[in-house]
Backbone as a chain_set.jsonl record, in Angstrom:
{"seq": "MKNALFVRGALAALLVAVAPLALSHALPKVQQPASGATVAEAPHEVSIEFGEALEPAFSSIAVADANGKSVLEGQSAVDGGDAKKMHAALSKLAPGTYTVTWTAVASDGHRTQGHYSFTVK", "coords": {"N": [[1.521, -45.862, -10.003], [-0.401, -44.022, -10.933], [-0.86, -42.681, -8.557], [1.629, -41.438, -8.11], [1.732, -39.63, -10.27], [-0.474, -38.064, -9.618], [0.4, -36.917, -7.189], [2.641, -35.456, -8.069], [1.365, -33.657, -9.802], [-0.29, -32.301, -7.984], [1.633, -31.091, -6.327], [2.887, -29.404, -8.184], [0.753, -27.674, -8.796], [0.388, -26.506, -6.288], [2.837, -25.126, -5.958], [2.625, -23.249, -8.036], [0.459, -21.78, -7.094], [1.426, -20.72, -4.678], [3.757, -19.325, -5.29], [3.439, -16.505, -6.14], [2.902, -15.332, -3.634], [5.293, -15.579, -2.276], [6.829, -13.748, -3.563], [5.897, -11.269, -2.893], [6.326, -7.992, -1.732], [6.418, -5.151, 0.386], [6.224, -2.375, -1.237], [6.586, 1.104, -2.045], [3.785, 2.789, -3.443], [2.512, 5.242, -3.718], [3.733, 8.392, -2.859], [3.738, 11.14, -0.679], [5.002, 14.204, 0.215], [5.968, 13.741, -3.223], [8.673, 11.708, -4.471], [11.563, 13.48, -5.194], [10.169, 15.837, -5.56], [9.503, 19.373, -5.699], [8.16, 21.58, -3.563], [5.964, 24.345, -3.042], [4.718, 25.094, -0.693], [5.337, 24.179, 2.652], [4.885, 20.846, 3.629], [2.609, 19.307, 6.012], [2.746, 16.758, 6.768], [4.261, 13.579, 5.945], [3.318, 11.035, 3.783], [3.006, 7.641, 2.85], [1.898, 5.257, 0.613], [1.655, 1.823, 0.38], [2.024, -1.264, -1.505], [1.296, -3.524, -0.175], [-0.146, -4.775, 2.889], [0.983, -3.492, 6.016], [3.065, -4.316, 8.856], [2.492, -2.778, 11.752], [4.166, -2.526, 14.076], [6.753, -2.829, 13.166], [7.278, -1.134, 11.068], [8.216, 2.038, 9.706], [8.669, 5.638, 9.316], [11.126, 8.068, 8.777], [12.167, 11.454, 8.806], [14.472, 13.816, 7.766], [16.367, 16.876, 7.935], [18.721, 18.774, 5.872], [20.955, 18.71, 7.473], [20.776, 16.386, 8.795], [19.104, 16.323, 10.963], [16.237, 15.284, 12.71], [12.912, 16.019, 11.669], [10.473, 15.293, 12.523], [7.282, 15.321, 14.139], [6.589, 13.75, 16.824], [5.993, 10.215, 16.409], [6.087, 8.115, 13.491], [3.289, 6.377, 11.965], [1.327, 3.504, 11.119], [-1.607, 3.647, 9.248], [-4.645, 3.305, 10.926], [-7.033, 2.639, 9.677], [-6.351, 1.728, 7.178], [-4.093, -0.497, 6.446], [-2.141, -0.371, 4.532], [-1.141, 2.11, 4.365], [1.082, 4.596, 5.612], [2.068, 7.219, 7.78], [3.622, 10.331, 8.797], [3.804, 13.009, 10.995], [4.979, 16.345, 10.545], [7.272, 18.81, 11.788], [7.299, 22.438, 11.622], [8.536, 23.23, 8.522], [11.444, 24.686, 7.179], [12.609, 26.398, 4.202], [14.372, 24.158, 2.06], [16.116, 21.003, 1.538], [14.841, 17.792, 2.17], [15.127, 14.526, 3.548], [13.482, 11.509, 3.258], [13.256, 8.54, 4.946], [12.327, 5.225, 4.863], [11.027, 2.251, 6.36], [9.538, -0.784, 5.769], [7.636, -3.456, 6.81], [6.049, -6.148, 5.6], [2.903, -7.878, 6.055], [3.489, -10.505, 5.645], [6.003, -10.757, 6.602], [8.212, -9.951, 5.101], [10.806, -7.601, 4.709], [11.344, -4.324, 3.567], [13.127, -1.428, 2.513], [13.905, 2.049, 2.046], [14.708, 5.271, 0.605], [14.088, 8.736, -0.12], [14.094, 12.081, -1.492], [12.745, 15.391, -1.015], [12.056, 18.833, -1.794], [11.567, 21.939, -0.191], [10.518, 25.03, -1.22]], "CA": [[1.89, -44.915, -11.035], [-1.377, -42.946, -10.923], [-0.637, -41.906, -7.332], [2.821, -40.618, -8.317], [1.34, -38.541, -11.157], [-1.36, -37.195, -8.86], [1.224, -36.174, -6.23], [3.425, -34.476, -8.838], [0.437, -32.623, -10.262], [-0.714, -31.518, -6.818], [2.78, -30.267, -5.927], [3.05, -28.353, -9.196], [-0.331, -26.714, -8.59], [0.686, -25.794, -5.048], [3.931, -24.193, -6.23], [2.098, -22.156, -8.855], [-0.423, -20.978, -6.251], [2.172, -20.091, -3.593], [4.867, -18.519, -5.806], [3.231, -15.057, -6.042], [2.979, -14.907, -2.24], [6.699, -15.5, -1.893], [7.439, -12.609, -4.236], [5.28, -10.017, -2.473], [7.08, -7.107, -0.852], [5.744, -3.877, 0.594], [6.927, -1.315, -1.958], [5.761, 2.311, -2.156], [2.986, 3.038, -4.651], [2.272, 6.683, -3.752], [4.47, 9.115, -1.821], [3.373, 12.549, -0.57], [5.35, 14.698, -1.103], [6.548, 12.743, -4.119], [10.132, 11.635, -4.583], [12.137, 14.493, -6.092], [9.269, 16.983, -5.708], [9.77, 20.676, -5.117], [6.859, 22.092, -3.157], [5.96, 25.759, -2.672], [4.315, 25.159, 0.715], [5.854, 23.079, 3.469], [3.837, 19.885, 4.011], [2.413, 19.065, 7.44], [3.047, 15.351, 7.005], [4.7, 12.712, 4.854], [2.543, 9.804, 3.766], [3.411, 6.671, 1.834], [0.972, 4.137, 0.426], [2.382, 0.644, -0.079], [1.26, -2.258, -2.237], [0.957, -4.621, 0.747], [-0.435, -4.374, 4.265], [2.192, -3.37, 6.833], [3.084, -4.657, 10.278], [2.728, -1.489, 12.398], [5.245, -2.539, 15.068], [8.068, -2.929, 12.54], [7.325, -0.222, 9.927], [8.405, 3.409, 10.174], [9.154, 6.709, 8.443], [11.939, 9.112, 9.407], [12.392, 12.584, 7.899], [15.571, 14.63, 8.289], [16.769, 18.023, 7.124], [20.017, 18.62, 5.21], [21.976, 18.477, 8.499], [20.518, 15.094, 9.411], [18.258, 16.49, 12.145], [14.86, 14.842, 12.534], [11.894, 17.062, 11.636], [9.201, 14.658, 12.856], [6.523, 15.661, 15.34], [6.15, 12.446, 17.32], [6.443, 9.045, 15.665], [5.272, 7.713, 12.345], [2.308, 5.342, 12.307], [0.533, 2.873, 10.071], [-2.999, 4.094, 9.325], [-5.512, 2.321, 11.557], [-8.107, 2.258, 8.773], [-5.797, 1.142, 5.953], [-2.754, -0.962, 6.829], [-1.19, -0.144, 3.433], [-0.711, 3.512, 4.438], [1.852, 5.009, 6.772], [2.247, 8.661, 7.748], [4.412, 10.935, 9.867], [3.594, 14.451, 11.122], [6.219, 17.106, 10.449], [7.345, 20.132, 12.408], [7.288, 23.484, 10.596], [9.736, 23.078, 7.708], [12.039, 25.838, 6.514], [13.042, 26.021, 2.856], [15.529, 23.267, 2.041], [15.91, 19.638, 1.06], [14.547, 16.847, 3.242], [15.249, 13.122, 3.164], [12.527, 10.582, 3.867], [13.759, 7.169, 5.013], [11.221, 4.367, 5.3], [11.179, 0.807, 6.545], [8.219, -1.412, 5.711], [7.581, -4.908, 6.983], [4.735, -6.615, 5.155], [2.267, -8.832, 6.961], [4.116, -11.815, 5.436], [7.309, -10.73, 7.245], [9.28, -9.421, 4.253], [11.213, -6.238, 5.044], [11.914, -3.489, 2.518], [13.458, -0.096, 2.999], [14.37, 2.953, 1.004], [14.718, 6.691, 0.945], [13.953, 9.687, -1.218], [14.169, 13.466, -1.032], [11.891, 16.426, -1.585], [12.559, 20.167, -1.477], [10.614, 22.999, 0.111], [11.017, 26.315, -1.745]], "C": [[0.924, -43.726, -11.045], [-1.194, -42.058, -9.696], [0.555, -40.969, -7.491], [2.494, -39.429, -9.217], [0.446, -37.543, -10.429], [-0.551, -36.312, -7.897], [2.043, -35.116, -6.946], [2.543, -33.322, -9.312], [-0.007, -31.712, -9.126], [0.409, -30.6, -6.345], [2.998, -29.13, -6.908], [1.99, -27.274, -9.024], [-0.088, -25.879, -7.33], [1.789, -24.763, -5.255], [3.463, -23.001, -7.045], [1.23, -21.236, -8.008], [0.346, -20.179, -5.209], [3.255, -19.143, -4.105], [4.608, -17.015, -5.733], [3.303, -14.541, -4.61], [4.422, -14.728, -1.797], [7.376, -14.28, -2.491], [6.891, -11.273, -3.763], [6.166, -9.281, -1.477], [6.305, -5.806, -0.742], [6.591, -2.777, -0.039], [6.015, -0.109, -2.093], [5.048, 2.394, -3.505], [2.776, 4.537, -4.839], [3.018, 7.311, -2.58], [4.036, 10.58, -1.857], [4.204, 13.201, 0.505], [6.054, 13.608, -1.921], [8.072, 12.806, -4.102], [10.618, 12.655, -5.607], [11.299, 15.742, -6.252], [9.871, 18.247, -5.111], [8.417, 21.285, -4.827], [6.974, 23.544, -2.712], [5.61, 25.95, -1.205], [4.854, 23.95, 1.454], [4.714, 22.138, 3.846], [3.768, 19.733, 5.529], [2.698, 17.618, 7.809], [3.618, 14.713, 5.744], [3.811, 11.484, 4.934], [3.012, 8.932, 2.607], [2.366, 5.568, 1.809], [1.748, 2.992, -0.21], [1.446, -0.327, -0.791], [0.803, -3.429, -1.388], [0.617, -4.036, 2.109], [0.845, -4.427, 5.089], [1.976, -3.887, 8.25], [3.437, -3.374, 11.028], [3.926, -1.474, 13.353], [6.633, -2.48, 14.442], [8.255, -1.978, 11.358], [7.435, 1.212, 10.42], [8.84, 4.343, 9.046], [9.988, 7.643, 9.306], [12.135, 10.209, 8.36], [13.448, 13.47, 8.545], [15.869, 15.794, 7.348], [18.167, 17.779, 6.547], [21.153, 18.365, 6.195], [21.778, 17.139, 9.209], [19.642, 15.148, 10.646], [16.826, 16.07, 11.831], [13.91, 16.04, 12.559], [10.508, 16.474, 11.912], [8.593, 15.27, 14.112], [5.972, 14.334, 15.848], [6.721, 11.323, 16.468], [5.542, 8.789, 14.477], [4.322, 6.599, 12.777], [1.677, 4.773, 11.045], [-0.908, 3.29, 10.309], [-3.881, 2.987, 9.9], [-6.63, 1.829, 10.655], [-7.635, 1.598, 7.495], [-4.345, 0.77, 6.216], [-1.733, -0.863, 5.703], [-0.618, 1.274, 3.47], [0.022, 3.794, 5.738], [2.075, 6.517, 6.655], [3.067, 9.123, 8.943], [4.166, 12.439, 9.85], [4.939, 15.156, 11.153], [6.133, 18.391, 11.251], [7.322, 21.164, 11.283], [8.613, 23.425, 9.838], [10.163, 24.403, 7.091], [12.372, 25.434, 5.075], [14.311, 25.174, 2.921], [15.143, 21.893, 1.521], [15.796, 18.705, 2.248], [14.622, 15.42, 2.711], [14.274, 12.289, 3.983], [13.147, 9.191, 3.804], [12.643, 6.298, 5.569], [11.671, 2.918, 5.429], [9.775, 0.229, 6.589], [8.364, -2.913, 5.865], [6.161, -5.332, 6.643], [4.188, -7.636, 6.145], [2.824, -10.24, 6.783], [5.538, -11.871, 5.995], [8.444, -10.19, 6.39], [9.535, -7.95, 4.58], [11.784, -5.554, 3.813], [12.218, -2.135, 3.135], [13.959, 0.755, 1.85], [14.363, 4.38, 1.5], [14.522, 7.522, -0.317], [13.99, 11.087, -0.624], [13.084, 14.31, -1.683], [12.427, 17.763, -1.104], [11.398, 21.113, -1.22], [11.242, 24.295, -0.378], [10.974, 27.386, -0.685]], "O": [[1.346, -42.575, -11.15], [-1.35, -40.839, -9.774], [0.497, -39.821, -7.051], [2.945, -38.318, -8.941], [0.586, -36.332, -10.597], [-0.789, -35.108, -7.804], [2.13, -33.983, -6.472], [2.931, -32.157, -9.23], [-0.089, -30.495, -9.293], [0.156, -29.446, -5.997], [3.268, -28.002, -6.495], [2.298, -26.085, -9.1], [-0.338, -24.674, -7.324], [1.678, -23.637, -4.771], [3.859, -21.868, -6.776], [1.267, -20.02, -8.193], [-0.05, -19.059, -4.887], [3.632, -18.221, -3.381], [5.498, -16.288, -5.292], [3.731, -13.406, -4.395], [4.73, -13.821, -1.024], [8.396, -13.824, -1.974], [7.381, -10.23, -4.196], [6.68, -9.859, -0.52], [5.612, -5.408, -1.679], [7.559, -2.307, 0.559], [4.803, -0.264, -2.242], [5.624, 2.111, -4.555], [2.848, 5.05, -5.956], [2.945, 6.824, -1.452], [3.971, 11.189, -2.925], [4.118, 12.772, 1.656], [6.651, 12.683, -1.371], [8.668, 13.828, -3.761], [10.143, 12.689, -6.743], [11.676, 16.635, -7.011], [10.641, 18.199, -4.151], [7.613, 21.485, -5.738], [7.958, 23.931, -2.082], [6.132, 26.849, -0.547], [4.828, 22.832, 0.94], [3.679, 22.592, 4.335], [4.741, 19.995, 6.237], [2.868, 17.279, 8.98], [3.476, 15.234, 4.638], [3.575, 10.95, 6.018], [3.364, 9.424, 1.535], [1.996, 5.019, 2.846], [2.42, 3.178, -1.225], [0.225, -0.218, -0.685], [0.001, -4.245, -1.841], [1.044, -2.931, 2.441], [1.688, -5.3, 4.886], [0.859, -3.892, 8.768], [4.579, -2.92, 10.948], [4.634, -0.469, 13.415], [7.596, -2.116, 15.118], [9.299, -2.016, 10.707], [6.828, 1.573, 11.429], [9.306, 3.914, 7.991], [9.605, 7.971, 10.429], [12.254, 9.922, 7.169], [13.338, 13.832, 9.716], [15.656, 15.711, 6.138], [18.73, 16.697, 6.718], [22.206, 17.86, 5.804], [22.532, 16.801, 10.122], [19.45, 14.131, 11.312], [16.271, 16.459, 10.803], [14.075, 16.958, 13.362], [9.492, 17.083, 11.577], [9.306, 15.682, 15.027], [4.967, 13.852, 15.327], [7.794, 11.458, 15.88], [4.38, 9.195, 14.461], [4.519, 5.961, 13.811], [1.517, 5.466, 10.041], [-1.378, 3.288, 11.446], [-3.861, 1.858, 9.411], [-7.129, 0.719, 10.841], [-8.43, 0.97, 6.795], [-3.468, 1.634, 6.208], [-0.574, -1.231, 5.893], [0.283, 1.602, 2.699], [-0.35, 3.312, 6.808], [2.25, 7.034, 5.551], [3.194, 8.426, 9.95], [4.303, 13.077, 8.806], [5.912, 14.646, 11.709], [5.064, 18.987, 11.38], [7.326, 20.794, 10.109], [9.682, 23.553, 10.434], [9.343, 25.144, 6.549], [12.411, 24.243, 4.766], [15.206, 25.433, 3.725], [14.004, 21.653, 1.12], [16.554, 18.809, 3.212], [14.233, 15.142, 1.577], [14.241, 12.351, 5.213], [13.52, 8.721, 2.729], [12.079, 6.597, 6.622], [12.556, 2.441, 4.719], [8.925, 0.692, 7.35], [9.121, -3.557, 5.139], [5.2, -4.935, 7.303], [4.925, -8.185, 6.965], [2.658, -11.085, 7.663], [6.209, -12.897, 5.884], [9.545, -9.987, 6.901], [8.601, -7.159, 4.711], [12.606, -6.129, 3.099], [11.637, -1.753, 4.15], [14.382, 0.242, 0.814], [14.055, 4.657, 2.659], [14.763, 7.057, -1.432], [13.926, 11.259, 0.593], [12.577, 13.985, -2.756], [13.167, 17.825, -0.123], [10.389, 21.096, -1.925], [12.366, 24.626, 0.0], [11.354, 28.528, -0.945]]}, "num_chains": 1, "name": "protein.A"}
């Protein structure tokens, strides 16, 4: 009887300890330019800071103009010094609205994705 109670207690403690890990997803915390922003000067890059460390091989940012044409200079990359940050260099942007599409795979394997827009005056 004591063994059964011990096992149940140990399992309950394990579930409580592991549950937050199962709920973790790499979601944006800071976006530059911000979602919905109107900027006077065209940015040279888009950067997104996430709440979880990212898997560089599976995480990316794409940026397109209103016609759907990519405006990236090269490929996006996870920051080598901070795996929670990802950035993408931009070509010279003309005034208009741009859509940022991101895919983030956390180090625990969970995949999230989303998009937002910003406008250059």
